[in-house]
N, C-alpha and C positions, 0 to 999 in steps of 0.2 A: 733925859733921853731914855726912852723905853728900849729894853733889850728884846731882840727877836726871840721868839719861842718856836719850838718845833710844833707841828700840828697835833702830835700826841704827847701828852705829858702825864706825869703821875706823882703822887707823894704817898708816904707811909707814916701813919701815926701809931706809935706803940701805946695802946690803950692801957696797958698795965703800969706804965711809967708816966703816962700823960704827956709824952714828948715825942718829937720826931724820931723816926728810926733812921739813924745815920749810917752811911757807907754800906747800904744793902745793894748787892749786885742784882740788876734787873736786866732782862732781855726782852726785846720787842721783836716778834717774829711775824712775818706775813704768812698766813695759813692758806695755802692754795685750796680753792673750792673743790678741786678734783682729787685731792689727796685723801683717800679713804681712812688713813690711820689717824687723821687729825680731828675728825668730827664724829659725834655719836650718830647723827642722822645718816651720814655716809657709811659708817661701819655697820649699822643695823640693816641698811639696805642691801649689803652684800653678805649678810650673815646667813647661816643655815636657818631654815624655817623653824619656828617654835614648835615644840612637841609637848605632849601632856606631861612628860617627866621633867621638862625644862622649858617652861613657857617664856622665859626671857633669854633664850639662847642667842648669843651674839659673840663675835670675836673679842678678845681682850683688848682694852685700850691701854696704852702705855705712855709713860712720861719719861723723857730722857734728859733731864736737867742734871747731868752727872759730871763728874770730874772734881778736881780740887778747887772748890769755890772760895776757899779762904786765900788762895794765891791770886796774884794779879791776873787779870783776864787773859793777858797774852801768853801765860804759861800753861793754860789748860790744854792737855793733850789726850784726854779721854777719847778712846775710839768711838764709843757710842755717841759722845757729844759731837765729834767730827762728822759722823754719819748724819746726825740731826741737822747740823749746819749745812751740809751739802744737799740735803733733801728740801731745805727751805730756801726759796729764791732770794728773799731779802731778810736779813737778820741784823739787828742793831743791839747795842749794849751800852750800859752806863751804870753808875753807882749813885745812890742818893747823896745829896749834899748835906751840909750841917742842918738845914731846915727839913730834911727828909724828902726833898724834892728832886725830880729829874726834869730838867728844863730842855735838855738837848741830848741827842743820841749820837754815839760813834758807830760807824759801820764796823761790822765784825768780819774778820777774815779767818778762815780755818787755817790751822798750822799746816794742813796738807796742801794748801793752795797759796803759798806765800807770794804776794805780789802779782799773781796772775788773775786775780779776781777783780772785775770792774768795781770801782767804789762809787756808790750812789748815796746821796743824802736822803733823809726821810722825805724832804720836800720834793726831790726828784721822783721818788717812787710814787708818792701820792699824787703828784702833779701830772702823771701821764704814763709812767712805765707799767702800771697795773691797768689793764683794760676793764671797763665796766664802771657803772655808777657807784658800786659799793665793793669793799674788799674786807676780808676777815683777818683779824690780827689777834695775837696772843701776847699778853704780858706775863712773864715768868719771874716771880720774885723769889730769891734765894733766902727764904726765911730760916732754913735750917742752920746755915752758917751764922746768921745774925744772932739767933738765940744761943748757939753753941759758944759764940764769943762772950756771951754774958754768963755762961755756965748754966744755962737753962735748957730743959728738955722742951720739945715741941711735938705736937701731933701732926703738924703740917710742915714738913721740911721744904716744901715748895708750894707756892700758891700760883695757880695759872688762871688768868682771867681772859676769856675769849669774847671778843666783841666785833661789831661791824662798823666800818668807817665809810662815810660818804665824802667824796671829793669836795674840797673847799671849806670844810668845817674843822673846828678845833675840838679835840677830845682830851679831857682831863679825867684820869681814873684814880681816885683816892683809895687807899687800902687802910682800913682800921684793923690793927693786928694785935693779937694776944697769943700766948703759946698754944692755946687749945681752941681758938676761934678766930674768925676774921669776917669782915664785911666789906663790900665794895659797892660803888655806885658811879654813875656818870656825874662828874662835877662840872664846874663852869670855869 
């Protein structure tokens, strides 16, 4: 009997060890199209015009995957993390299994909103809660905690992969990971 899988799945292969990256914390965030802090094209559209002294003038883009990522997900209480969670309408979280895979997502609730947040599955969200034929999503891999647990330094404490989803399709996003490089693609 086949197991049901979520419409968005991923896995991580540690290319330095040649094996799956186990127990890596990963978040899946719906990225609203009208949120100027989440996309480069939106940010540059609202940026100050380029000048001769700074032809690439634009506001800074920031990442906010902060908090104690080695602790269980339910104990993260970072204020910047909570702000990110409340700014994102749909946020899911999981950890890679022994095969380095995430097959299903758990809804995430901010510690600031205990029990009052409506809980939706990823299927609910992709099945109609988001309006329009496509939606933008971000996978955030906590690679810093993964390498720290091995006693290794990394250049990428977080890997963020932004992609678009069409309703009714399955998306699998593999991450090939090393301490100083990574690669990703749309899998099958």
